[in-house]
C-alpha positions, 0 to 999 in steps of 0.5 A: 653542514649548515653554518648559522650565526646566533645573536645573543644578549646576556645580563648579569646581576649582583648576588652579594659581591658575585656577578651571576649570569641571567639566562641568555636571550636569542635574537634574530638580528644583531641590532635586536641583541644590542638593543636588548643588552643596552636596556638590560645594562640600565636595569641589571649590574651589566649586560653583553651582546654577542654573536657566535657562528657555527654548526649546531648539528655537530655542536661546533662553534667559533669564538664569540664576537662581542657586539656590546658591553655595558655595566659591570661584567665578569673579568673575562668580558672586561678586556678591551681587546674584543 
C-alpha cells in the first residue's frame, strides 16, 4: 500500500446565481497549487487549493486540507474552521 499526497486547485465560475466548479488541476507541489488558485481567484468567481492524502490503489482518501481560499466559494468551503 502506497500513500500519496495530491495537490489540487479548483476554480468556480458563476452561471446565473449558481457557482459551478471548473475541472480540477493537479500540481506537483503545494506552492504550485496555491499560486494557481490565487491567479484563478482573480479571473473567476473564486478558487481553492487543497491537498488530499491517501492510497489511490484502493481509492481510500483522508479529508482534504485547505491550503488557500479566495473569492466566492460554495457554502461548504466558506467556513473559517479549515
